[in-house]
Backbone as a ProteinNet text record, in pm:
[ID]
protein_1_A
[PRIMARY]
MTQALGWAATCVFVASYFFARAASLRAVQMAGALLWIVYGFLIDSKPVIAANALVFTAAAWTAARAQRNAPIRAHSG
[TERTIARY]
-4909.6	-4888.7	-4886.6	-4980	-4985.1	-4858.7	-4814.7	-4692.2	-4572.2	-4565.4	-4454.7	-4454.7	-4571.9	-4581.8	-4535.2	-4574.1	-4529.5	-4378.3	-4318.9	-4172.6	-4105.6	-4163.5	-4106.8	-4112.1	-4223.7	-4237.3	-4133.7	-4111.7	-4011.1	-3871.6	-3839.5	-3707.4	-3688	-3790.6	-3780.8	-3762	-3837.2	-3825.3	-3683.6	-3629.4	-3493.6	-3392	-3410.4	-3317.9	-3312	-3421.3	-3424.2	-3316.4	-3273	-3170.2	-3031.8	-3016	-2886.1	-2870.6	-2971	-2964.3	-2919.1	-2810.9	-2755.8	-2820.7	-2851.7	-2912.8	-3058.6	-3096.3	-3231.3	-3338.5	-3314.3	-3413.7	-3434.9	-3326.6	-3337.8	-3408.4	-3373.5	-3436.1	-3587	-3629.9	-3774.1	-3842.9	-3778.8	-3837.9	-3857	-3756.8	-3766.8	-3870.7	-3876.3	-3978.9	-4118.6	-4137.1	-4268	-4302.7	-4205.9	-4230.6	-4266.2	-4190.4	-4219	-4356	-4390.4	-4521.8	-4633.4	-4615.9	-4718.4	-4734.3	-4621.5	-4629.9	-4703.6	-4672.9	-4739.9	-4888.6	-4924.8	-5066.5	-5141.1	-5083.8	-5146.9	-5156.8	-5049.6	-5050.2	-5160.8	-5172.8	-5276.4	-5416.5	-5440.6	-5570.8	-5591.5	-5486.4	-5499.6	-5529.5	-5473.3	-5498.8	-5609.2	-5669.2	-5778.7	-5737.8	-5626.5	-5575.3	-5571.6	-5669.5	-5675.5	-5554.5	-5501	-5381.5	-5260.9	-5240.6	-5128.9	-5149.8	-5272.4	-5303.9	-5282.9	-5338.8	-5329.8	-5186.2	-5112	-4974.1	-4891	-4908	-4826.9	-4878	-5005	-5055	-4990.6	-4974.3	-4907.7	-4759.7	-4692.7	-4552	-4538.5	-4624.7	-4619.1	-4641.2	-4741.5	-4772.6	-4656.4	-4597.6	-4484.5	-4365.2	-4335.1	-4222.7	-4248.7	-4370.3	-4404.1	-4399.7	-4449.7	-4451.3	-4309.1	-4223.6	-4086.6	-4010.2	-4040	-3977	-4019.1	-4146.7	-4195.9	-4136.3	-4128.2	-4069.6	-3922.9	-3849.3	-3707.8	-3692.1	-3781.3	-3777.3	-3801	-3897.1	-3928.5	-3812.1	-3743.5	-3635.4	-3499.5	-3491.5	-3362.9	-3320.1	-3190	-3142.8	-3156	-3183.2	-3195.6	-3054.2	-3028.8	-2895.7	-2900.5	-2798	-2787.5	-2753.9	-2820.2	-2794.7	-2678.3	-2578.5	-2465.3	-2466.2	-2475.6	-2487.3	-2430.4
4285	4312.7	4182.1	4093.8	3966.3	3884.6	3881	3807.6	3866.4	3998.1	4064.8	4028.4	4022.3	3983.9	3840	3752.3	3613.1	3600.7	3677.7	3676	3735.8	3841.6	3902.2	3802	3731.9	3630.9	3521	3481.3	3379.6	3428	3551.7	3608.2	3614.4	3655.5	3662.6	3522.5	3426.8	3288.7	3235.3	3256.1	3209	3282.5	3411.6	3491.6	3441.8	3384.8	3338.9	3233.5	3162.7	3060.9	3120	3249.5	3314.1	3379.9	3369.5	3429.2	3324.8	3354.9	3260.4	3276.7	3399.9	3424.1	3379.3	3301.8	3246.1	3355.1	3463.4	3570.8	3634.8	3654.6	3712.4	3616	3489.8	3388.2	3387.6	3387.5	3386	3512	3626.6	3752.1	3749.2	3698.4	3690	3586	3473.9	3373	3430.9	3509.4	3570.7	3669.5	3749.7	3845.4	3772.5	3668.3	3590.3	3525.6	3471	3407.6	3508.9	3629.9	3733.1	3766.8	3776.1	3801.4	3688.1	3564.2	3449.5	3446.6	3488.6	3493	3592.9	3711.4	3811.7	3757.3	3695.8	3635.3	3529.2	3446.5	3344	3402.5	3514.4	3581.4	3634.5	3691.3	3748.2	3641.3	3522.8	3415.9	3322	3354.6	3275.4	3128.8	3109.8	2975.7	2948	2874.5	2841.6	2761.5	2667.1	2594.4	2686.1	2783.8	2877.9	2960.3	3006.3	3085.2	3002.7	2881.8	2797.2	2757.6	2715	2672.4	2786.2	2903.7	3015.6	3076.3	3061.2	3100.2	3010.3	2882.9	2790.4	2825.8	2859.2	2899.4	3025.2	3124	3248.6	3220.7	3139	3106.8	3034.8	2938.1	2863.9	2956.1	3042.6	3134.7	3233.4	3285.3	3380.5	3312.3	3189.1	3116.2	3086.8	3041.3	3011.5	3139.2	3250.1	3378.1	3423.1	3410.7	3449.3	3360.1	3231.8	3137.4	3169	3200.2	3234.6	3363.9	3458.2	3585.4	3562.3	3476.7	3445.4	3375.6	3289.4	3208.3	3275.8	3391.2	3460.2	3514.7	3503.3	3559.7	3711.7	3766.1	3910.4	3968.8	4061.3	4120.9	4260.9	4293.9	4428.1	4524.3	4636.8	4737.7	4824.8	4830	4917.8	5031	5148.6	5255.7	5376.9
-7617.2	-7475.3	-7394.3	-7421.9	-7350.7	-7374.1	-7499.8	-7532.5	-7458.8	-7452	-7382.7	-7234.7	-7174.7	-7033.7	-7013.9	-7104	-7096	-7106.8	-7196.7	-7210.5	-7088.4	-7033.1	-6911.2	-6796.5	-6782.3	-6677.3	-6695.7	-6818.9	-6848.5	-6808.4	-6841.1	-6806.2	-6655.3	-6582.8	-6436.9	-6379.7	-6431.1	-6385.3	-6406.7	-6525.8	-6555.1	-6468	-6450.5	-6369.2	-6225.2	-6176.1	-6037.3	-6010.4	-6112.7	-6095.2	-6069.9	-6090.7	-6072.6	-5935.7	-5851.8	-5718.7	-5618	-5548	-5451.1	-5313.5	-5275.8	-5145.1	-5148	-5048.7	-5044.1	-5043.5	-4969.9	-4962.6	-5099.6	-5172.6	-5306.9	-5401.3	-5391	-5474.6	-5454.2	-5328.1	-5299.8	-5350.7	-5336.1	-5384.3	-5535.9	-5606.8	-5752.5	-5792.4	-5721.1	-5748.8	-5730.3	-5625.3	-5600.4	-5711.5	-5754.4	-5863	-5992.5	-6023	-6142.7	-6137.2	-6021.3	-6006.6	-6026.9	-5974.7	-5995.3	-6143.2	-6214.2	-6358.6	-6429.2	-6391.5	-6453.6	-6420.2	-6299.4	-6261.5	-6349.2	-6365.8	-6453.1	-6595.3	-6642	-6775.7	-6785.9	-6682.5	-6681.4	-6692.6	-6624.9	-6636.9	-6778.2	-6835.9	-6970	-7075.2	-7057.3	-7155.3	-7108.3	-6994.8	-6937.7	-6917.4	-6844.4	-6819	-6668.7	-6622.1	-6479.7	-6431.3	-6510.1	-6463.7	-6442.7	-6529.6	-6514	-6386.7	-6365.7	-6247	-6120.4	-6118	-5998.8	-5967.2	-6067.5	-6044.5	-5987.2	-6039.9	-5994.8	-5865.1	-5835.8	-5703.7	-5598.3	-5629.6	-5537.8	-5522.2	-5632.3	-5625.4	-5540.6	-5565.2	-5487.9	-5339.8	-5308	-5168.7	-5102	-5170.3	-5113.2	-5089.2	-5184.9	-5169.6	-5055.9	-5048.3	-4941.5	-4805.2	-4799	-4671.5	-4624.5	-4715.6	-4674.7	-4640.9	-4709	-4676.1	-4536.5	-4505.2	-4372.5	-4264.8	-4293	-4196.7	-4171.6	-4276.8	-4262.8	-4183.7	-4207.6	-4134.4	-3985.3	-3954.1	-3813.9	-3745.3	-3818.2	-3758.7	-3766.4	-3829.4	-3842.6	-3706.4	-3677.4	-3550.8	-3553	-3437.4	-3426.4	-3422.5	-3512.7	-3522.6	-3463.9	-3389.3	-3333.9	-3446.6	-3445.7	-3547.3	-3504.4	-3586.9	-3554.4	-3655.8	-3610.4	-3705.8	-3657.7
[MASK]
+++++++++++++++++++++++++++++++++++++++++++++++++++++++++++++++++++++++++++++

């Protein structure tokens, strides 16, 4: 199970390189980081946990900043 999680995290990380839209890229980076954090806990690796907590925080912060700075669009429906 642990190995499968590590491989899934690796696949998500690699997949993030195929997203052109910044919002999608950040969402995939955050998902991958969460998988790596869980993996880090399972293998008891503080460096894996810390590195990916930083990646998750950076991706979330830049996503929030982009959301704040995005122009308000009128909804046409």
